[in-house]
C-alpha positions in Angstrom: -14.7 -18.1 -31.6 -13.8 -14.8 -33.1 -17.1 -13.9 -33.4 -17.3 -14.0 -29.4 -16.0 -10.0 -29.2 -18.5 -7.6 -27.8 -18.0 -4.1 -29.1 -17.0 -1.8 -26.3 -15.8 0.9 -28.5 -18.3 3.5 -26.9 -16.8 7.3 -26.6 -17.9 7.4 -23.2 -18.0 11.0 -22.4 -20.8 11.4 -24.8 -22.9 8.6 -23.8 -23.1 9.8 -20.1 -24.3 12.6 -20.5 -27.6 11.6 -21.9 -28.0 9.1 -19.1 -30.7 10.3 -16.3 -31.0 7.6 -13.4 -35.0 7.4 -13.3 -34.9 6.7 -9.4 -34.3 9.8 -7.7 -31.3 9.6 -4.6 -32.8 10.4 -1.6 -31.6 14.0 -0.2 -28.2 14.3 0.2 -27.6 10.9 -0.7 -23.9 10.0 -2.8 -26.1 6.9 -4.2 -27.1 7.2 -7.6 -29.3 4.4 -9.6 -29.2 4.1 -13.2 -32.5 2.2 -13.5 -33.0 1.9 -17.3 -29.7 1.0 -18.6 -28.8 -2.4 -19.9 -25.9 -4.0 -18.3 -23.5 -4.9 -21.1 -25.1 -2.1 -23.6 -22.6 0.8 -24.3 -24.4 3.2 -22.0 -23.3 0.6 -19.3 -20.1 0.8 -20.4 -19.8 4.7 -20.4 -21.2 4.5 -17.1 -18.1 1.9 -15.9 -15.3 3.8 -17.9 -12.7 4.6 -15.5 -14.5 3.4 -12.1 -13.3 1.2 -9.7 -16.0 -1.5 -9.7 -16.9 -4.2 -7.3 -16.4 -7.0 -9.8 -12.6 -5.7 -9.7 -12.4 -4.9 -6.2 -9.8 -8.1 -6.0 -7.5 -6.5 -8.3 -6.2 -3.8 -5.6 -6.9 -5.8 -2.4 -5.6 -9.1 -1.5 -8.9 -11.3 -0.2 -7.4 -13.5 2.3 -5.1 -10.6 4.2 -7.1 -7.4 3.6 -4.3 -5.7 2.5 -3.5 -3.7 -0.6 -2.3 -5.8 -3.5 0.8 -4.9 -5.1 1.6 -6.8 -7.7 1.1 -7.0 -11.7 -2.3 -7.3 -11.7 -2.9 -4.3 -9.5 -0.4 -2.1 -11.6 -2.0 -3.2 -14.9 -5.5 -2.5 -13.7 -4.3 1.0 -12.4 -2.8 1.8 -16.0 -6.2 0.2 -17.7 -8.4 2.9 -15.4 -6.0 5.6 -15.9 -6.1 5.0 -19.7 -10.3 4.9 -19.4 -10.0 8.4 -17.7 -8.2 10.1 -20.0 -9.2 8.7 -23.3 -12.6 8.2 -22.6 -12.6 4.6 -24.2 -12.8 1.1 -23.4 -10.9 -1.3 -25.5 -12.8 -4.5 -26.5 -13.5 -7.2 -24.6 -13.5 -10.9 -25.7 -16.6 -13.0 -24.4 -15.9 -16.4 -23.5 -18.2 -19.3 -23.8 -18.4 -19.4 -19.8 -19.3 -15.9 -19.8 -22.0 -16.3 -22.6 -23.3 -19.4 -20.2 -23.2 -16.8 -17.3 -25.7 -14.4 -19.2 -28.3 -17.1 -19.5 -27.6 -18.6 -15.8 -28.0 -15.5 -14.2 -31.6 -15.1 -15.9 -32.4 -18.3 -14.8 -31.3 -18.1 -11.2 -33.1 -14.4 -11.0 -36.2 -16.3 -12.0 -36.0 -19.3 -9.9 -35.1 -16.4 -7.2 -38.4 -14.4 -7.8 -40.5 -17.5 -8.3 -39.4 -18.9 -4.9 -38.2 -15.9 -2.3 -39.2 -12.9 -3.7 -39.9 -10.3 -6.7 -36.2 -9.1 -7.9 -36.3 -5.8 -9.7 -33.5 -5.3 -12.1 -31.1 -2.3 -12.4 -28.3 -1.9 -14.8 -26.0 0.3 -12.5 -25.4 1.6 -8.7 -22.5 4.3 -7.9 -21.6 6.0 -4.8 -19.1 8.8 -4.4 -19.2 9.2 -0.6 -15.4 9.3 -0.3 -14.7 11.8 -2.7 -14.3 9.2 -5.5 -17.1 7.0 -7.3 -16.9 3.3 -6.7 -19.7 1.2 -9.5 -21.4 -1.9 -8.7 -23.9 -3.9 -11.2 -26.2 -6.0 -8.9 -28.2 -9.0 -10.7 -31.2 -7.6 -8.9 -32.7 -5.4 -6.0 -35.4 -7.2 -3.5 -37.4 -4.6 -1.6 -35.9 -1.5 -0.2 -33.3 -3.8 1.9 -32.0 -6.3 -0.4 -30.0 -7.3 -3.3 -28.7 -10.3 -5.2 -25.5 -11.4 -6.3 -25.5 -14.6 -9.1 -23.0 -16.5 -10.4 -22.9 -19.3 -12.6 -20.6 -22.1 -11.7 -19.1 -25.3 -13.4 -20.7 -28.1 -11.7 -17.5 -29.1 -9.8 -17.8 -25.9 -8.1 -21.3 -26.0 -7.5 -21.2 -29.2 -5.4 -18.0 -28.3 -3.8 -20.1 -24.8 -2.7 -22.8 -27.1 -1.6 -20.8 -29.4 0.5 -18.2 -26.8 2.0 -20.3 -23.6 2.4 -24.3 -23.9 2.1 -24.6 -25.4 5.8 -22.1 -23.0 7.2 -24.1 -20.0 5.2 -20.6 -19.1 4.0 -19.5 -18.0 0.5 -16.5 -19.0 -1.6 -13.5 -16.6 -0.7 -13.4 -15.7 -4.5 -16.5 -13.3 -4.2 -16.5 -11.6 -0.9 -15.1 -8.7 -2.0 -17.4 -8.3 -4.9 -20.1 -8.5 -2.5 -19.1 -6.6 0.1 -18.4 -3.9 -2.4 -22.0 -4.0 -3.9 -23.2 -4.0 0.0 -20.8 -0.6 0.7 -21.9 0.9 -2.7 -25.5 0.5 -2.3 -25.9 0.6 1.9 -29.0 -2.2 1.6 -28.7 -4.5 4.9 -28.4 -7.8 2.8 -27.3 -9.3 -0.2 -28.2 -13.1 -0.8 -25.2 -14.5 -3.2 -26.8 -17.1 -5.3 -24.3 -19.7 -7.0 -26.1 -21.4 -9.9 -25.5 -24.6 -12.4 -28.1 -25.7 -14.2 -28.8 -29.7 -13.2 -28.0 -29.2 -9.9 -29.3 -27.0 -6.6 -29.3 -23.7 -6.6 -27.3 -22.2 -3.7 -28.7 -19.0 -2.2 -26.9 -17.5 1.1 -27.2 -14.3 2.9 -24.5 -12.1 3.2 -24.7 -9.2 5.9 -22.5 -6.0 5.6 -18.8 -6.6 7.4 -17.6 -3.5 8.7 -13.9 -5.0 9.0 -13.8 -5.9 5.1 -15.6 -2.6 4.0 -13.2 -0.4 5.8 -10.5 -2.5 4.1 -11.9 -1.8 1.0 -12.1 1.8 1.2 -8.7 2.5 2.5 -7.5 0.2 -0.3 -9.5 2.2 -3.0 -8.4 5.7 -1.5 -4.9 4.6 -2.0 -5.5 3.2 -5.4 -7.4 6.7 -6.4 -4.5 8.4 -5.2 -2.0 7.0 -7.2 -3.9 7.0 -10.5 -4.4 10.7 -9.5 -0.5 10.8 -9.3 0.0 9.1 -12.4 -2.3 11.0 -14.4 -0.1 14.5 -13.1 3.0 12.8 -14.6 1.3 12.1 -17.6 0.1 15.5 -18.2 3.0 16.9 -17.3 5.2 14.5 -20.1 3.0 15.5 -22.4 3.5 19.1 -21.9 7.1 19.0 -21.9 9.9 20.0 -24.8 11.9 17.7 -26.3 9.9 14.8 -25.9 9.0 12.8 -29.1 5.1 12.5 -29.1 2.7 12.7 -32.2 -0.9 12.6 -31.2 -2.7 9.8 -33.4 -6.2 8.6 -33.9 -8.2 5.9 -33.4 -9.5 3.9 -36.1 -12.2 1.3 -35.2 -12.5 -1.1 -37.8 -15.0 -3.1 -37.1 -18.0 -3.6 -33.8 -19.8 -7.3 -33.6 -22.9 -6.9 -31.6 -24.0 -10.2 -29.8 
């Protein structure tokens, strides 16, 4: 499966400079829509570089307790974003079979939703910087002026579990709550239709509304996380400028880029 690698080796600063969102933000709005950016492209990766994103919020906030995480995953994510902010580079990321299947299932889920419920407008990336830092979100589609969708490709055991345990109660699996609530926090839309899709079984659609308690916890955890990153960057710069520390600059060589 060595061919299942996507090149993320774009120099983000250069790419970002050429991007202009096609939908003008409302007056004094902190929300920016990047309509013409294709998810997974170098432009998209450049926009996400160094940013807290909805899909990764579970790494800094514990879903069940809504307390800031303090573990190896959180620390690894802090240093990953820190490194991206300093180098403006995103390291290559392995694409698994599940991820490839998910790309196809997302397309099918969006088409089914558009056919049965409402038209969906695709958008590459949305950012919101109202808190003094930026959080990003890549919705699977926008619905009218009030809604959005978040589609998940599921293995059949999880799909049947979702149908039995969540569909009737109109709740979504715990593992996706923070992503969906962060997405609503970023876009400020009124609802998100969570779609659970598995070919050969029923597609599940569950409407989710903003939850102020969860969103307050997200903002609090993100604020603390951003403060820690800033402190670490300051320490890094101090060390780089210190005398007596044996540090040699090197050049990154990208040997190959495989485009899927």
